[in-house]
C-alpha positions, -999 to 999 in steps of 0.1 A, spaced: -610 299 -310 -610 274 -339 -627 280 -372 -637 249 -390 -667 260 -410 -660 272 -445 -686 287 -469 -697 263 -496 -680 267 -530 -697 293 -552 -700 280 -588 -709 315 -600 -678 330 -585 -657 302 -599 -672 308 -633 -664 345 -631 -628 337 -623 -625 312 -652 -641 338 -675 -616 365 -664 -588 341 -676 -608 334 -708 -609 371 -716 -571 374 -710 -576 395 -678 -558 370 -655 -527 349 -660 -531 311 -659 -513 306 -626 -534 334 -609 -566 319 -622 -557 284 -609 -548 299 -575 -582 317 -575 -600 285 -584 -582 266 -556 -591 293 -531 -627 291 -544 -626 254 -537 -628 240 -572 -613 207 -561 -643 201 -539 -666 210 -568 -649 186 -591 -650 158 -565 -687 164 -560 -694 162 -597 -678 128 -598 -676 110 -632 -686 139 -654 -656 159 -641 -631 130 -639 -608 143 -667 -609 178 -652 -600 164 -618 -571 145 -633 -557 177 -647 -563 195 -614 -543 168 -597 -514 173 -621 -515 210 -612 -515 203 -575 -486 178 -578 -466 202 -600 -465 177 -629 -482 201 -654 -476 237 -662 -503 263 -657 -508 268 -695 -514 231 -699 -538 228 -671 -559 259 -681 -561 247 -717 -572 213 -705 -598 227 -682 -612 249 -710 -612 220 -736 -626 196 -710 -657 217 -705 -651 233 -671 -671 263 -681 -701 241 -691 -699 223 -658 -698 255 -638 -727 270 -658 -748 239 -651 -741 242 -614 -749 279 -615 -782 273 -633 -793 244 -610 
């Protein structure tokens, strides 16, 4: 039996995981792992140009060329929360 269908990314859940880190409840590396499992890369790709800078930082994380603290700070400063809120409210 082969499973190929995945549930769609859930922006509300991604936002919750990001907020846990913002409140200091989750370490940066754990938050990034949670966002990856929650399929943030697909969300960033679907957003296109508005999320271009965020996607660049995500790629750095995926390639191991940026530290978790750098990436989480860049995601926060780059407006990830605002992007996820917009998706949640749409």
